Backbone as a chain_set.jsonl record, in Angstrom:
{"seq": "MRDDYLSAAQKVIEDPNVLINVVSRRVKQLKRGNRALVESLEKLSAEDTALREIIEGKISYELATADDLAAAGR", "coords": {"N": [[2.83, 2.301, -17.99], [4.823, 4.575, -16.367], [8.253, 4.346, -16.771], [10.648, 5.694, -15.433], [8.801, 6.324, -13.098], [8.291, 3.855, -12.118], [11.169, 3.293, -11.699], [11.717, 4.987, -9.621], [9.828, 4.424, -7.679], [10.853, 1.978, -7.025], [12.803, 1.91, -5.688], [11.917, 3.235, -3.425], [10.015, 0.925, -2.009], [11.661, -1.932, -2.283], [11.72, -4.393, -2.871], [10.504, -6.048, -5.736], [8.102, -7.857, -5.666], [6.547, -6.922, -3.68], [6.441, -4.655, -4.474], [4.954, -4.599, -6.352], [2.244, -5.659, -5.646], [1.451, -4.131, -3.9], [0.957, -1.61, -5.28], [-1.024, -3.008, -7.027], [-3.247, -2.996, -5.295], [-3.826, -1.014, -4.601], [-4.052, 0.149, -7.05], [-6.681, -0.953, -7.689], [-8.266, 0.283, -5.674], [-8.393, 3.318, -6.566], [-9.433, 2.747, -8.787], [-11.851, 1.839, -8.044], [-13.253, 3.94, -7.228], [-12.018, 5.213, -4.627], [-10.503, 8.506, -4.061], [-7.495, 10.227, -5.516], [-4.052, 10.293, -3.974], [-2.646, 12.319, -4.174], [-1.855, 15.062, -6.672], [-1.605, 16.364, -9.791], [-0.693, 17.709, -12.844], [-1.065, 16.462, -15.228], [-2.8, 14.261, -16.692], [-2.751, 11.011, -15.269], [-2.475, 7.693, -15.329], [-4.576, 4.668, -13.116], [-2.023, 3.128, -12.559], [0.153, 5.019, -12.925], [-0.178, 6.605, -10.981], [-0.616, 5.007, -8.727], [1.617, 4.85, -8.389], [3.39, 7.034, -7.974], [2.021, 7.96, -5.535], [3.396, 6.26, -3.939], [6.039, 6.854, -4.246], [5.789, 9.601, -3.332], [5.453, 9.178, -0.63], [2.76, 8.31, 0.449], [1.197, 6.798, 0.838], [2.051, 3.457, 2.744], [3.165, 0.384, 3.479], [3.022, -2.702, 5.399], [4.233, -5.693, 6.263], [2.914, -8.698, 7.03], [3.13, -10.814, 10.101], [4.277, -14.226, 11.31], [2.847, -14.745, 13.152], [0.453, -13.125, 12.685], [-0.269, -14.392, 10.522], [-0.861, -17.049, 10.96], [-3.117, -16.341, 13.024], [-4.896, -15.462, 11.285], [-5.805, -18.011, 10.036], [-6.896, -19.268, 11.713]], "CA": [[3.428, 2.401, -16.958], [5.901, 4.91, -17.207], [9.668, 4.149, -16.463], [10.651, 7.081, -14.298], [7.629, 6.312, -11.872], [8.466, 2.49, -11.707], [12.677, 3.243, -11.253], [11.675, 5.484, -8.64], [9.217, 3.454, -6.409], [11.835, 0.565, -6.703], [13.76, 2.83, -4.374], [11.446, 3.313, -1.963], [9.638, -0.216, -1.954], [12.839, -2.429, -3.08], [11.205, -6.399, -2.9], [9.23, -6.074, -6.322], [6.935, -8.679, -5.567], [5.701, -6.502, -2.511], [5.935, -3.523, -4.821], [3.254, -5.04, -7.896], [1.319, -6.154, -4.389], [0.853, -2.721, -3.446], [0.649, -1.012, -6.624], [-2.298, -3.538, -7.394], [-4.023, -3.039, -4.499], [-4.041, 0.922, -4.545], [-5.067, 0.315, -8.361], [-8.175, -1.578, -7.524], [-8.965, 1.392, -4.526], [-8.758, 3.768, -7.691], [-10.691, 1.673, -9.871], [-13.22, 1.816, -7.149], [-13.539, 5.392, -6.918], [-11.033, 6.213, -4.014], [-9.613, 10.064, -4.267], [-6.127, 10.163, -5.474], [-3.548, 11.061, -2.619], [-1.056, 12.874, -5.41], [-1.889, 15.986, -7.332], [-1.02, 16.003, -11.152], [-1.484, 18.609, -13.726], [-1.474, 15.625, -16.414], [-3.785, 13.058, -16.882], [-2.311, 9.867, -15.252], [-3.057, 6.509, -15.479], [-4.261, 4.408, -12.047], [-0.921, 2.375, -11.991], [0.744, 5.728, -12.023], [-0.776, 7.638, -9.57], [-0.056, 4.431, -7.044], [3.333, 4.481, -7.7], [3.348, 9.057, -7.288], [1.98, 8.071, -3.799], [4.67, 5.811, -2.99], [7.242, 7.878, -4.586], [6.031, 10.718, -2.3], [5.336, 8.602, 0.369], [1.5, 9.007, 0.379], [0.66, 5.222, 1.271], [2.88, 2.694, 3.008], [2.736, -1.225, 3.495], [3.112, -3.551, 6.39], [4.049, -7.362, 5.901], [2.042, -9.442, 7.913], [3.93, -11.202, 10.656], [4.056, -15.131, 11.438], [1.095, -14.476, 14.214], [-0.746, -12.421, 11.627], [-0.759, -15.304, 9.302], [-2.062, -18.099, 12.085], [-4.358, -15.789, 13.318], [-5.446, -15.369, 9.821], [-5.821, -19.245, 9.375], [-8.218, -19.658, 12.488]], "C": [[4.816, 3.331, -17.12], [7.104, 4.511, -16.368], [10.382, 4.864, -14.996], [10.159, 6.725, -12.946], [8.723, 4.925, -11.498], [10.14, 2.439, -11.02], [12.474, 3.922, -9.406], [11.158, 4.961, -7.15], [10.063, 2.658, -5.929], [13.025, 0.649, -5.41], [13.26, 2.925, -3.193], [10.791, 1.87, -1.358], [10.717, -1.724, -2.773], [12.695, -3.725, -3.727], [10.158, -5.83, -4.243], [8.033, -7.021, -6.568], [6.376, -8.095, -4.414], [5.343, -5.366, -3.217], [5.029, -3.68, -5.706], [1.994, -5.563, -6.41], [0.541, -4.633, -4.0], [0.085, -2.038, -4.38], [-0.54, -1.199, -7.186], [-2.986, -3.162, -6.386], [-4.223, -1.577, -4.134], [-4.568, 1.098, -5.554], [-6.472, 0.21, -8.097], [-9.025, -0.566, -6.525], [-9.523, 2.27, -5.738], [-9.869, 4.163, -8.441], [-11.915, 2.458, -9.379], [-13.897, 2.947, -7.267], [-12.936, 6.097, -5.651], [-10.554, 7.546, -4.73], [-7.722, 9.768, -4.073], [-5.368, 10.996, -4.422], [-2.483, 12.065, -3.222], [-2.106, 14.111, -5.964], [-1.181, 15.46, -8.905], [-1.623, 16.749, -11.785], [-1.215, 17.771, -15.276], [-2.171, 14.534, -16.162], [-3.185, 11.911, -16.39], [-2.638, 8.519, -15.054], [-3.551, 5.718, -13.812], [-2.468, 3.845, -11.551], [0.114, 3.713, -11.473], [0.8, 6.518, -11.352], [-0.748, 7.032, -8.214], [1.258, 4.62, -7.253], [3.715, 6.096, -7.652], [3.173, 9.049, -5.923], [2.954, 7.35, -3.767], [5.894, 6.357, -3.362], [7.163, 8.545, -3.104], [5.499, 10.658, -0.834], [4.328, 8.932, 1.114], [1.226, 7.514, 1.143], [1.973, 4.293, 1.471], [2.271, 1.086, 3.056], [3.297, -1.892, 4.779], [3.154, -4.876, 5.98], [3.613, -7.938, 7.285], [3.312, -10.558, 8.578], [3.872, -12.932, 10.607], [2.659, -15.578, 12.267], [0.397, -14.242, 13.481], [-1.173, -13.821, 10.999], [-1.504, -16.707, 9.864], [-2.926, -17.758, 12.618], [-5.116, -15.649, 12.554], [-6.456, -16.792, 9.511], [-6.919, -19.984, 10.5], [-9.59, -19.716, 12.424]], "O": [[5.749, 2.963, -17.834], [6.878, 4.344, -15.17], [10.491, 4.441, -13.845], [10.816, 6.774, -11.907], [9.714, 4.999, -10.772], [10.395, 1.732, -10.044], [12.933, 3.464, -8.36], [11.675, 5.002, -6.034], [10.21, 2.473, -4.721], [13.685, -0.08, -4.67], [13.847, 2.773, -2.122], [11.056, 1.657, -0.175], [10.308, -2.343, -3.756], [13.262, -4.132, -4.74], [9.121, -5.242, -3.935], [7.204, -6.937, -7.475], [5.509, -8.837, -3.953], [4.254, -4.848, -2.969], [4.211, -2.769, -5.84], [0.81, -5.737, -6.7], [-0.64, -4.301, -3.89], [-1.136, -1.879, -4.355], [-1.202, -0.311, -7.722], [-3.944, -2.706, -7.011], [-4.944, -1.265, -3.186], [-5.475, 1.928, -5.608], [-7.298, 1.11, -8.251], [-10.255, -0.568, -6.539], [-10.709, 2.194, -6.058], [-10.669, 5.072, -8.664], [-12.654, 3.285, -9.914], [-15.12, 2.941, -7.408], [-13.163, 7.291, -5.456], [-10.258, 7.545, -5.925], [-7.007, 9.37, -3.153], [-5.773, 12.08, -4.002], [-1.539, 12.483, -2.551], [-3.268, 13.993, -5.575], [-0.464, 14.477, -9.095], [-2.847, 16.829, -11.688], [-1.175, 18.407, -16.329], [-1.901, 13.904, -15.139], [-2.834, 11.367, -17.437], [-3.469, 8.508, -14.146], [-2.796, 6.202, -12.969], [-1.887, 4.118, -10.501], [0.693, 3.785, -10.389], [1.795, 7.185, -11.071], [-0.79, 7.584, -7.114], [2.048, 4.557, -6.31], [4.754, 6.192, -6.999], [3.8, 9.761, -5.138], [3.86, 8.093, -3.39], [6.831, 6.223, -2.575], [7.876, 8.348, -2.12], [5.205, 11.583, -0.077], [4.448, 9.592, 2.147], [1.05, 7.605, 2.358], [2.857, 4.279, 0.615], [1.139, 0.738, 2.721], [4.319, -1.313, 5.147], [2.192, -5.313, 5.348], [4.0, -7.58, 8.397], [4.204, -11.043, 7.883], [3.245, -13.199, 9.582], [1.79, -16.423, 12.051], [-0.532, -15.037, 13.335], [-2.332, -14.236, 11.025], [-2.459, -17.279, 9.337], [-3.784, -18.596, 12.896], [-6.281, -15.675, 12.951], [-7.545, -16.747, 8.937], [-7.602, -20.978, 10.253], [-10.235, -20.138, 13.385]]}, "num_chains": 1, "name": "protein.A"}
């Protein structure tokens, strides 16, 4: 994982736990064959691709509310 991408992504998603979860979920999607949302002239790892997508605003996240969690537990 490139340090410069990680630093830039941390400015977009400041909570490190949320950043890890977003990157992890996107890496799984990319490894299953989903197409990258960013173009690169160099060959990037799935992790770096996910970080670039976050940096460029191509993917976002939404935190679950207490109501969402309660509904999921039913």
